[in-house]
C-alpha positions in Angstrom: 27.4 -24.9 -4.9 29.7 -27.1 -6.9 32.2 -24.3 -7.2 32.2 -23.9 -3.4 33.1 -27.6 -2.9 35.9 -27.3 -5.6 37.4 -24.2 -3.7 37.2 -26.2 -0.5 39.1 -29.1 -2.2 41.7 -26.8 -3.5 42.3 -25.0 -0.1 42.2 -28.4 1.6 45.6 -29.5 0.3 47.5 -26.6 1.9 45.6 -26.3 5.3 45.7 -27.8 8.7 43.0 -29.9 9.8 41.6 -27.0 12.1 41.7 -24.5 9.3 39.8 -27.0 7.0 37.2 -27.5 9.7 36.8 -23.7 10.0 36.5 -23.4 6.2 34.0 -26.2 5.9 31.9 -24.6 8.7 32.1 -21.1 6.9 30.9 -22.8 3.6 28.1 -24.4 5.4 27.1 -21.2 7.0 27.1 -19.5 3.7 24.9 -22.2 2.2 22.5 -21.9 5.1 22.4 -18.1 4.8 21.7 -18.4 1.1 18.8 -20.8 1.8 17.4 -18.6 4.5 17.4 -15.6 2.2 15.6 -17.6 -0.5 12.9 -18.7 2.1 12.5 -15.1 3.3 12.2 -14.0 -0.4 9.6 -16.5 -1.2 7.7 -15.7 2.0 7.7 -11.9 1.2 6.8 -12.6 -2.5 3.8 -14.8 -1.5 2.6 -12.1 1.1 2.6 -9.4 -1.6 5.5 -7.5 0.0 7.5 -8.1 -3.1 5.8 -7.4 -6.6 5.3 -10.3 -9.0 7.7 -8.8 -11.6 10.4 -8.9 -9.1 9.5 -12.3 -8.1 9.7 -13.5 -11.7 13.3 -12.1 -12.0 14.2 -14.7 -9.3 11.9 -17.5 -10.2 14.6 -20.1 -9.6 14.0 -19.9 -5.7 10.4 -20.9 -5.9 9.4 -24.5 -5.6 8.1 -26.3 -8.8 4.4 -27.0 -9.2 3.5 -30.5 -8.3 0.4 -32.7 -8.4 -1.3 -33.8 -5.2 -0.3 -30.8 -3.2 -2.7 -28.4 -1.2 -2.1 -24.9 -2.5 -3.2 -21.7 -0.8 -4.2 -18.4 -2.4 -1.0 -16.4 -3.0 1.4 -19.5 -3.3 3.8 -18.9 -6.2 5.2 -22.0 -8.1 7.4 -22.4 -11.1 5.9 -24.4 -14.0 7.2 -24.8 -17.6 9.6 -22.0 -17.1 7.1 -19.5 -15.9 6.0 -18.3 -12.4 2.4 -18.7 -11.4 0.3 -17.5 -8.5 -2.4 -19.5 -6.9 -5.8 -17.5 -7.0 -7.9 -20.3 -5.5 -7.2 -22.7 -2.7 -7.2 -26.2 -4.2 -5.3 -29.6 -4.0 -3.7 -30.0 -7.3 -4.2 -32.7 -10.0 -2.3 -33.8 -13.0 -4.8 -32.1 -15.4 -5.0 -28.9 -13.4 -1.5 -27.5 -14.3 -1.1 -23.8 -13.9 -1.0 -23.1 -17.7 -4.4 -24.6 -18.2 -6.2 -24.1 -14.9 -6.8 -20.4 -15.2 -9.5 -20.4 -12.6 -6.8 -21.7 -10.1 -3.6 -19.9 -11.3 -2.6 -16.7 -12.9 0.6 -16.0 -14.6 2.8 -13.8 -12.6 4.3 -10.7 -14.3 7.1 -11.1 -16.9 9.6 -8.3 -16.4 10.9 -8.7 -20.0 7.6 -8.1 -21.6 6.2 -4.5 -21.8 3.2 -5.3 -23.8 2.0 -8.9 -22.9 -0.8 -10.4 -24.8 -4.2 -9.6 -23.5 -6.1 -12.4 -21.7 -9.7 -12.4 -20.8 -10.0 -11.9 -17.0 -12.0 -14.7 -15.3 -12.5 -12.7 -12.0 -11.3 -9.9 -9.8 -7.9 -11.7 -9.2 -6.7 -11.1 -12.8 -8.7 -8.1 -13.9 -6.5 -5.4 -15.3 -5.5 -2.3 -13.3 -5.5 1.2 -14.3 -2.5 1.9 -16.3 -1.7 -1.8 -17.2 -0.5 -2.5 -20.8 -1.3 -5.2 -23.2 -1.2 -6.2 -26.8 -4.4 -7.2 -28.7 -5.3 -7.6 -32.4 -1.8 -6.3 -33.4 -2.2 -3.1 -31.3 -1.0 -1.8 -28.0 -3.5 -0.7 -25.3 -3.5 1.0 -21.8 -6.2 0.3 -19.3 -8.4 3.3 -18.5 -9.7 2.0 -15.2 -9.2 -0.4 -12.3 -10.8 -3.9 -12.3 -10.9 -3.9 -16.1 -12.4 -6.9 -17.8 -13.3 -5.4 -21.1 -11.7 -6.4 -24.3 -9.3 -3.8 -25.6 -10.9 -2.0 -28.5 -14.4 -2.5 -27.0 -14.3 -0.2 -24.0 -12.1 1.0 -21.2 -8.8 0.9 -23.0 -6.9 3.6 -24.9 -4.9 2.6 -27.9 -1.2 3.4 -27.4 0.4 5.8 -30.0 3.8 5.0 -31.3 6.5 7.1 -29.9 
């Protein structure tokens, strides 16, 4: 909100104390409204009302992952420039970062990546859904079923054709 404070300072020079108090109050209300909106967005994303791809488009509103925190299933946290979803309740530890603790965290969807690299699911929480896309062994694949844990090229995937 640095720009807002600068604007307030510029306006301050030509206003009465009453006008300045009104302006300061308006700025504070706008900052509070922005915070409330961010809290509502995070709450909706963690409840599943907002899809993970949309959540990743606004990853800056999510708290960063931290060690020593009790996380609940569904919590979303930013870590190393990516957004992760907690899939198993736990209290975090330094060596259980979201990028390595795949039994505790799954990477939230990336809106910019149409064919993300295939990753072996470790449970129902990260199995592929019908129609999900991935890359594997330099090919593109589309899942043929829900709860797909098979490796592409082995079963339950159709190789995508170039268009």
